[in-house]
C-alpha positions in Angstrom: 125.5 57.0 108.3 124.7 53.3 108.2 124.2 52.3 104.5 122.7 49.0 105.6 119.5 50.9 106.2 119.2 51.5 102.4 119.1 47.7 101.6 115.8 46.5 100.2 115.1 44.3 103.3 115.6 47.2 105.7 113.5 49.6 103.6 110.7 47.1 103.4 110.7 46.7 107.2 110.6 50.5 107.6 107.7 50.9 105.1 105.6 48.1 106.6 106.0 49.5 110.2 105.1 53.1 109.6 101.9 52.7 111.5 103.1 50.4 114.2 104.1 51.2 117.8 107.8 52.2 117.7 108.2 51.4 121.4 107.5 47.8 120.7 110.1 47.8 117.9 112.7 49.3 120.3 112.0 46.5 122.8 111.8 43.7 120.3 114.5 41.3 119.2 116.9 42.9 116.6 115.8 42.1 113.0 119.1 42.9 111.2 122.6 42.0 112.1 124.1 45.4 111.3 121.2 47.7 112.1 120.1 48.6 115.6 116.4 48.8 116.6 117.1 52.4 117.5 118.3 53.2 113.9 115.2 51.6 112.5 112.9 53.6 114.7 114.7 56.8 113.8 114.0 56.1 110.2 110.4 55.2 110.8 109.7 58.4 112.8 111.5 60.7 110.4 109.8 59.2 107.3 106.4 59.6 109.0 107.2 63.3 109.6 108.3 63.6 106.0 104.9 62.4 104.7 103.2 65.8 105.0 106.3 68.0 105.4 108.3 66.6 102.5 106.0 64.6 100.2 108.5 64.4 97.3 111.1 62.9 99.7 108.5 60.5 101.2 107.6 59.2 97.8 111.2 58.7 96.6 112.9 55.3 96.9 115.6 54.5 99.4 115.8 57.9 101.1 118.0 58.1 104.2 116.5 60.3 106.9 118.3 62.1 109.7 117.0 62.1 113.3 113.8 63.9 114.2 115.5 67.0 115.5 117.4 67.6 112.2 114.2 66.9 110.3 112.1 69.3 112.5 114.6 72.1 111.8 114.5 71.8 108.1 112.3 73.7 105.7 109.0 72.2 104.5 108.7 71.5 100.9 106.2 74.3 100.5 108.5 77.0 102.0 111.6 75.6 100.2 109.8 75.9 96.8 108.7 79.4 97.7 112.3 80.4 98.5 113.4 78.9 95.2 110.9 81.2 93.3 112.9 84.2 94.5 116.3 83.3 92.9 117.8 82.8 89.5 121.3 82.7 88.0 124.3 80.4 87.7 125.5 79.6 91.2 123.9 79.6 94.7 125.7 78.7 97.9 123.6 77.1 100.6 125.9 78.1 103.5 124.0 76.0 106.1 122.9 73.0 104.0 121.4 70.7 106.6 119.3 67.9 105.2 119.2 69.6 101.8 115.5 70.4 101.3 116.3 74.0 100.4 119.3 73.0 98.2 117.1 70.7 96.2 114.5 73.4 95.6 117.2 75.9 94.6 118.7 73.4 92.2 115.5 73.7 90.0 116.1 77.4 89.6 119.9 77.9 89.3 122.5 76.0 87.3 124.7 75.0 90.3 124.1 74.7 94.0 126.8 74.2 96.6 125.5 72.5 99.7 127.8 73.4 102.5 127.3 71.4 105.8 129.8 71.2 108.7 128.2 68.0 110.1 130.0 65.4 108.0 127.3 62.7 108.6 124.5 65.1 107.5 126.5 66.1 104.5 126.9 62.4 103.5 123.2 61.8 103.9 122.3 64.8 101.7 124.8 63.7 99.0 123.4 60.2 99.1 119.8 61.4 98.8 120.5 63.8 96.0 122.0 60.9 94.0 119.0 58.7 94.8 116.7 61.4 93.5 118.8 61.9 90.3 119.9 65.4 91.1 123.3 66.2 89.4 123.7 69.9 89.9 124.2 70.0 93.6 127.8 69.7 95.0 128.0 68.7 98.7 130.9 70.0 100.7 131.5 68.9 104.3 132.8 72.2 105.7 131.8 75.1 107.9 130.0 77.6 105.6 131.9 80.7 106.7 135.2 78.8 106.4 134.3 77.8 102.9 133.5 81.4 102.0 136.7 82.7 103.6 138.8 80.2 101.6 137.4 81.1 98.2 138.1 84.1 96.0 135.0 83.6 93.9 131.8 85.5 94.0 128.3 84.0 93.5 124.8 85.0 92.4 123.2 84.1 95.7 124.0 83.0 99.3 121.3 81.3 101.4 121.8 81.1 105.1 119.6 79.4 107.7 121.3 80.2 111.1 120.7 77.7 113.9 118.5 79.2 116.5 120.0 77.1 119.3 123.1 77.7 121.4 125.8 75.2 122.4 123.5 73.9 125.2 120.7 73.3 122.6 118.6 76.2 124.1 116.6 78.5 121.8 117.9 81.9 121.1 115.9 84.9 119.8 118.3 87.4 118.4 120.1 87.1 115.1 123.4 88.0 116.7 123.0 84.9 119.0 122.4 82.5 116.1 125.1 80.3 114.5 126.5 81.4 112.2 126.4 85.0 113.3 125.2 86.7 110.1 125.3 90.2 111.8 129.0 90.2 112.6 129.9 88.4 109.3 127.8 90.6 107.0 130.9 92.1 105.3 132.2 88.7 104.5 128.8 87.5 103.1 128.4 90.6 100.9 131.9 90.3 99.6 130.9 86.9 98.2 127.5 87.8 96.8 125.4 90.9 96.3 122.2 88.9 97.1 121.5 87.1 100.3 118.5 85.2 101.7 118.6 84.8 105.5 116.0 82.5 107.0 114.9 83.2 110.6 112.3 81.6 112.9 108.9 83.0 113.4 109.7 84.4 116.9 112.2 87.0 115.6 110.6 90.5 115.9 110.5 92.3 112.6 111.7 95.7 114.0 114.5 93.9 116.0 115.7 92.2 112.8 115.7 95.5 110.9 117.9 97.0 113.6 120.4 94.2 113.4 120.5 93.9 109.6 121.4 96.5 106.9 120.5 96.6 103.2 117.2 94.7 103.7 115.3 94.9 100.5 112.4 92.6 101.3 111.0 90.7 104.2 108.8 87.6 103.5 106.7 86.2 106.3 105.6 82.7 105.4 102.7 80.8 107.1 101.2 77.4 106.3 97.6 77.0 107.3 97.7 80.0 109.5 100.9 79.0 111.3 104.0 81.2 110.7 106.9 78.9 109.8 109.7 81.2 108.8 110.8 84.8 108.0 113.0 85.5 104.9 115.2 88.5 104.8 116.3 89.4 101.3 119.4 91.5 101.4 120.9 93.4 98.4 124.4 94.9 98.6 124.2 98.8 98.8 120.4 98.8 99.0 119.4 101.7 101.1 115.7 102.3 100.6 112.7 101.1 102.6 112.2 97.3 103.0 109.1 95.9 101.4 107.1 93.4 103.5 105.3 90.4 101.9 103.0 88.2 103.9 102.1 84.8 102.6 99.6 82.2 104.0 99.6 78.9 102.2 96.3 77.1 102.5 95.2 73.9 100.9 92.9 75.7 98.5 94.6 79.0 97.9 97.4 81.4 99.0 96.6 84.6 100.9 99.0 87.5 100.2 99.2 91.0 101.6 102.1 93.4 101.0 103.1 96.8 102.4 105.9 99.2 103.5 106.4 100.0 107.1 105.7 103.7 106.2 102.3 102.6 105.0 101.5 101.4 108.5 103.0 104.4 110.2 101.0 106.9 108.0 97.7 105.0 108.1 94.8 106.5 110.1 92.3 103.8 111.2 88.5 104.1 111.3 86.5 102.7 114.1 82.9 101.5 114.6 80.7 99.1 116.4 80.7 95.5 115.0 78.8 95.5 111.7 77.5 92.6 109.6 80.9 90.9 109.1 84.0 90.4 111.2 87.4 89.8 109.8 90.4 88.1 111.5 93.8 88.6 109.8 95.9 85.5 109.2 98.9 84.7 111.3 101.5 86.1 108.8 99.8 89.5 108.8 99.5 89.6 112.6 103.2 88.8 112.7 104.0 91.6 110.3 102.4 94.2 112.6 100.2 95.8 109.9 97.2 96.7 112.0 96.3 100.1 110.8 97.2 100.0 107.0 95.4 96.6 106.7 92.1 98.2 107.6 92.7 101.2 105.3 93.7 99.0 102.4 90.5 97.0 102.5 88.3 99.9 103.6 87.4 98.2 106.9 86.7 99.6 110.4 88.5 98.5 113.5 86.5 97.6 116.6 89.2 98.9 119.0 92.8 100.1 118.5 94.2 96.9 120.2 91.7 94.3 119.1 93.0 93.7 115.5 89.5 92.7 114.5 87.9 94.4 111.5 84.3 94.9 110.4 82.2 96.0 107.5 78.6 96.1 106.3 79.4 94.5 103.0 81.2 91.3 102.5 84.7 91.5 101.0 87.5 89.0 100.1 90.0 89.2 103.0 93.4 87.5 103.8 92.3 85.7 106.9 89.0 84.3 108.3 85.6 85.9 107.7 82.6 85.6 109.9 78.9 86.6 109.6 77.8 88.4 112.8 74.6 86.9 114.3 74.3 88.8 117.6 76.3 90.9 120.1 76.0 90.2 123.8 77.3 91.8 126.9 79.9 89.7 128.7 77.7 88.0 131.3 76.3 84.6 131.9 72.8 86.1 132.0 73.2 87.6 128.6 74.5 84.4 127.0 71.9 82.3 128.7 69.2 84.0 126.6 71.0 83.1 123.4 70.7 79.4 124.0 74.3 78.9 123.0 75.8 76.0 125.0 78.7 75.1 122.7 81.1 77.4 120.8 84.6 78.1 119.5 86.0 81.0 121.5 88.6 83.5 120.3 89.8 86.4 122.5 91.1 89.7 121.2 92.1 92.5 123.6 90.2 90.8 126.4 91.1 90.4 130.1 89.9 86.7 130.6 91.4 83.6 129.1 89.4 81.1 127.0 89.3 78.7 130.0 88.0 81.4 132.3 85.3 82.4 129.7 84.1 78.9 129.3 83.8 78.5 133.1 82.0 81.8 133.6 79.6 81.3 130.6 79.2 77.5 131.1 80.1 76.8 127.5 81.5 73.6 126.0 84.1 73.6 123.2 83.3 73.0 119.5 80.3 73.4 117.3 79.6 75.8 114.4 79.2 78.9 116.5 82.2 81.3 116.9 82.3 83.7 119.8 84.7 86.6 119.7 85.3 88.0 123.1 86.7 91.5 122.8 86.6 95.1 124.0 84.7 97.9 122.2 86.0 101.4 121.7 84.1 102.6 124.8 85.9 100.0 126.9 82.9 97.7 127.4 83.4 93.9 127.1 81.3 92.2 124.5 80.8 88.7 123.0 80.2 88.6 119.2 78.3 85.5 118.1 79.0 84.6 114.5 79.6 81.7 112.1 82.5 81.3 109.7 82.0 82.0 106.0 
């Protein structure tokens, strides 16, 4: 950590060059005696990324940013604040502290947060930034999280763990048991220190796979921002043995879409099918990730177009956690059929369809964009159709 970066002159240079070409800065003559051009560019790139991901940090004075990789792996401010809404009590241990975004959010809901981070430089950066932001109830400890827990006889209200999803060669891993730290093999230790755990995993982890690896899962929260799944939260309670409750959240600029269910709801649901009716509904990404394809339709009294399409339809308009479209016309999947429509430009979505979007555009001679939405899908009788619609 180079504290020269926090001087007023260096901070001014960073702020005035946020929109400039960083390649030119790298190649230009050094501006400061004790700061490399690479360090300046690193700060510029990370601060730019923080503008939308971490607005509170971006607006704060003299924040020291880690490199882009560390920043890309941290929680967004939206997801961090959501996690903080799930906890309360006296003490929370952030076992894998990182840049400290989650720790800062937790510090607003619990009396004391311990930010444990084995990377000493990152620990120093977090400690410095918390001081800059006037946060006094976070204690930074430069140590391995599991080692810290092994060396204490105390118990805590909450443990939060965000295992790294990359191996020693920096390649992505997809099973919890391959992440670092390995929460699966260390579950006894974790539950001996707290009865309440929050484990954050990436969006690629399969829900059923996670439930096979983890015990005592009370809730699973699937968090999306603007229809892009960012993380999955596993809330574990010591000795909990009932069925896990699944919550899906999609944070949009104007509202938050939420849909909750038990896996047994999905297993026991009997879907209804029909031809496409007046309205088409496309579930948001967090629901699609959850795997609720049958119960979703039952819950909102909607029909499915096909067992594998995951598109829903109704005659009357309803409020739905996803995108809603008004059906204009239904065409056979052929160039001749679409030619009669006069459509030359459209947004194309495929659901349970053999051809890719690129293949469809070529076959139907369609350009990208416009207000028209085409859903290319398969009906219950196996016929391929194109549903022309516009978004509501």
